[in-house]
C-alpha positions as CSV (number, residue, x, y, z in Angstrom):
1,M,109.0,83.1,78.5
2,D,111.4,83.7,75.8
3,G,113.9,85.1,78.0
4,M,111.7,87.4,79.6
5,T,112.2,87.9,83.4
6,A,109.3,86.4,85.4
7,P,106.6,89.0,86.4
8,P,106.3,90.1,90.0
9,V,104.0,88.1,92.2
10,F,101.6,90.2,94.2
11,S,99.6,88.8,97.2
12,A,96.0,89.8,97.7
13,H,97.0,92.3,100.4
14,D,99.8,94.2,98.3
15,L,99.0,97.5,97.1
16,V,99.8,98.7,93.6
17,A,100.3,102.2,92.8
18,F,99.1,103.3,89.4
19,T,99.2,106.8,87.8
20,P,97.2,107.2,84.6
21,P,99.2,108.6,81.8
22,G,99.6,112.4,81.9
23,S,97.9,112.5,85.4
24,P,99.2,114.1,88.5
25,R,97.3,111.8,90.5
26,T,98.1,108.3,91.9
27,Y,95.7,105.5,92.6
28,S,96.3,102.4,95.0
29,L,94.9,99.2,93.9
30,T,94.9,95.7,95.3
31,P,94.6,92.3,93.4
32,L,91.7,91.2,95.8
33,T,91.4,88.1,98.0
34,Y,89.6,84.9,96.7
35,R,86.3,85.9,98.4
36,E,86.6,89.5,97.0
37,R,87.1,88.3,93.5
38,I,84.0,86.2,93.7
39,A,82.0,89.4,94.9
40,F,83.6,91.4,92.2
41,R,82.6,88.8,89.3
42,A,79.1,88.7,90.6
43,A,79.0,92.5,90.6
44,L,80.3,92.7,87.2
45,A,77.7,90.2,86.0
46,R,75.0,92.3,87.5
47,E,76.2,95.7,86.4
48,A,77.7,94.9,83.0
49,G,76.1,91.8,81.8
50,M,77.9,89.4,79.7
51,R,80.4,90.2,77.2
52,P,79.9,88.8,73.9
53,S,82.7,86.5,72.6
54,P,84.3,87.4,69.3
55,Q,82.6,84.2,67.9
56,D,79.2,85.4,69.1
57,V,79.6,88.6,67.4
58,S,80.9,87.0,64.2
59,N,77.9,84.6,64.1
60,G,75.5,87.6,64.8
61,L,77.0,89.3,61.9
62,R,76.5,86.3,59.7
63,T,72.9,86.1,60.8
64,A,72.5,89.8,60.1
65,L,73.9,89.4,56.7
66,R,71.6,86.5,55.7
67,E,68.6,88.6,57.1
68,I,69.4,91.5,54.8
69,A,70.4,89.2,52.0
70,P,72.7,91.5,49.9
71,A,73.4,90.6,46.4
72,N,77.1,89.6,47.3
73,L,76.0,87.6,50.4
74,D,78.5,84.8,49.7
75,E,81.4,87.3,49.3
76,A,80.5,89.2,52.5
77,L,80.4,85.9,54.5
78,T,83.7,85.1,53.2
79,V,85.0,88.5,54.5
80,V,83.6,87.6,57.9
81,D,85.4,84.3,57.8
82,E,88.6,85.8,56.8
83,A,88.4,88.3,59.7
84,D,87.8,85.5,62.1
85,A,90.8,83.6,60.8
86,A,93.1,86.6,60.9
87,R,92.1,87.5,64.6
88,E,92.6,83.9,65.7
89,A,96.1,83.8,63.9
90,V,97.0,87.1,65.9
91,D,95.8,85.6,69.1
92,A,98.1,82.6,68.6
93,T,101.0,84.6,67.5
94,P,100.5,88.2,68.7
95,D,104.0,89.5,67.9
96,D,103.9,88.5,64.2
97,A,103.9,91.9,62.4
98,A,102.8,90.1,59.1
99,L,99.7,88.6,60.8
100,K,98.9,92.0,62.4
101,A,98.9,93.5,59.0
102,R,96.8,90.9,57.6
103,L,94.2,91.4,60.6
104,A,94.2,95.2,59.9
105,E,93.4,94.6,56.2
106,A,90.7,92.1,57.0
107,Q,89.1,94.4,59.7
108,A,89.0,97.2,57.1
109,R,87.1,95.0,54.7
110,L,84.8,93.9,57.6
111,A,84.0,97.6,58.6
112,V,81.9,98.0,55.4
113,I,79.8,95.0,56.4
114,I,79.4,96.2,59.9
115,T,78.0,99.3,58.7
116,A,75.5,97.5,56.6
117,C,74.4,95.3,59.5
118,M,74.6,98.0,62.2
119,D,70.7,98.4,62.7
120,V,69.9,94.7,62.2
121,P,68.4,93.8,65.7
122,V,70.4,90.5,66.1
123,Y,73.7,92.4,65.5
124,A,72.7,95.5,67.2
125,E,71.9,93.7,70.4
126,L,75.3,92.0,70.5
127,R,77.1,95.3,70.0
128,A,75.1,97.0,72.6
129,A,75.9,94.2,75.0
130,G,79.6,94.5,74.2
131,E,79.5,98.4,74.6
132,R,77.8,97.9,78.0
133,W,80.4,95.5,79.3
134,T,83.2,97.6,78.0
135,G,82.0,100.7,79.8
136,M,80.9,99.2,83.0
137,A,83.8,96.6,83.7
138,P,86.5,99.3,84.7
139,W,84.1,101.1,86.8
140,V,83.1,98.0,88.7
141,A,86.7,97.2,89.0
142,C,87.5,100.6,90.5
143,R,84.8,100.2,93.1
144,H,86.2,96.8,94.3
145,A,89.9,97.2,94.0
146,L,90.6,100.8,94.9
147,R,92.2,101.3,98.4
148,G,93.4,104.9,98.3
149,W,94.4,107.8,96.0
150,D,96.6,111.0,96.2
151,G,96.9,114.1,94.1
152,P,95.3,117.4,93.4
153,G,91.4,117.7,93.0
154,L,90.6,114.5,94.6
155,P,88.1,114.1,97.4
156,V,88.8,112.2,100.7
157,F,88.9,108.5,99.9
158,Q,86.3,106.3,101.5
159,R,85.0,102.7,101.4
160,D,81.6,101.6,102.6
161,K,80.9,97.9,103.1
162,G,84.2,97.0,101.2
163,L,83.5,99.3,98.2
164,V,84.2,102.8,97.0
165,P,80.8,104.4,97.0
166,E,79.2,105.0,93.6
167,D,78.8,108.8,94.2
168,L,82.4,109.2,95.3
169,L,83.7,107.3,92.2
170,D,81.5,109.5,90.1
171,T,83.5,112.6,91.1
172,L,86.6,111.4,89.6
173,P,87.8,112.4,86.1
174,A,86.1,109.8,83.8
175,I,89.1,109.3,81.7
176,E,91.0,108.4,84.9
177,V,88.3,105.9,86.2
178,T,88.6,104.2,82.8
179,A,92.4,104.0,82.9
180,V,92.5,102.9,86.6
181,G,89.6,100.6,86.1
182,W,91.3,98.5,83.4
183,R,94.5,98.4,85.5
184,A,92.4,97.2,88.5
185,F,90.7,94.7,86.1
186,L,94.0,93.2,85.1
187,L,95.0,92.8,88.8
188,V,91.6,91.4,89.7
189,S,91.6,89.0,86.9
190,L,95.0,87.4,87.5
191,D,94.7,84.8,90.3
192,R,98.2,84.1,91.1
193,S,100.4,87.0,89.6
194,A,100.3,90.3,87.9
195,E,102.8,91.9,85.5
196,G,103.6,95.3,86.7
197,N,103.9,96.7,83.3
198,S,101.1,94.5,81.5
199,A,98.6,96.2,79.4
200,A,95.1,96.3,80.7
201,P,92.6,94.0,78.8
202,S,91.5,95.7,75.6
203,P,88.5,97.9,76.0
204,S,87.8,97.7,72.3
205,P,84.6,96.0,71.1
206,V,85.1,92.4,70.0
207,T,84.6,93.6,66.4
208,P,86.0,96.6,65.0
209,T,84.1,99.9,64.9
210,P,83.8,101.1,61.3
211,S,85.3,104.4,60.4
212,P,83.1,107.4,59.7
213,E,83.7,106.6,56.1
214,G,83.0,102.9,56.5
């Protein structure tokens, strides 16, 4: 691992304390057992649907471009291709600053195309599916992985039939549910180990959101 120390390995019964940035509250999470992970994934599919892959979204964008048929269609399709290639290069070598800069430039060009295709049904549906998954995934993870909390302004912790009740979770600060949920998602998603300082899976849409001026 390029000289890095091996990440700590947690069993499914270990508790991991997580404090969201700037919060006075601490939440206790668990990686879940094998059967609990199965239940979590089933609930995630029911509540959040399927998250479109980057390739799904790119293909939807290409379809939308062909539907609106701009005068510069070939040029626009090339921009989508270049953004895909840049993303794949960064995925393969995530620490390469030059590749990251290339991706940022490609995404800036792509944002203009996204704006033009935003209301085309085939692309709009993919974006809606991505937003639904991104919004619901941390909430579902919290329900399954939370084992307790401590700090000001929090209600008494409860679990009912193996889950934190929906109405109880809804009383927590939304920004903390999101932060705690992505940390829980990371723990739940790693079957054998979890990195104590790892970042949570990116909640960003699988294509960049255009700027207001896009």
